[in-house]
C-alpha positions, 0 to 999 in steps of 0.5 A, spaced: 534 278 632 527 275 631 520 279 630 517 280 637 524 283 639 524 287 633 517 290 634 518 292 641 524 295 639 521 299 633 515 301 638 520 304 643 523 308 638 517 311 635 514 313 642 521 316 643 521 320 637 514 322 639 516 324 645 522 328 642 517 331 637 513 334 643 519 336 647 521 340 641 514 343 640 512 339 634 506 337 638 501 336 632 506 331 629 508 328 636 500 326 637 500 323 630 505 318 631 502 317 638 495 316 635 498 311 630 501 307 635 495 307 639 491 305 633 496 299 631 495 296 639 488 297 639 487 293 632 492 288 635 488 287 641 481 287 638 482 282 632 489 279 634 493 281 628 499 285 628 501 288 621 508 289 624 509 282 627 506 279 620 511 283 616 517 282 621 515 274 622 516 274 614 522 277 614 526 275 620 522 269 623 519 268 629 522 268 636 523 261 639 519 259 644 522 258 651 
């Protein structure tokens, strides 16, 4: 797998864990997790740098362009 796909999969997993935490009554931890994801997306949108894509790109390589 390549960096972009791993990053999307990880984001889906983190948001799923956040949703489960909300459902189980751990709203504080769910909000912290969602806030972290939102913050990382805002950083990516504002300065066009995603730390997770950078790390995964170094570890797994970038996806080939179509």
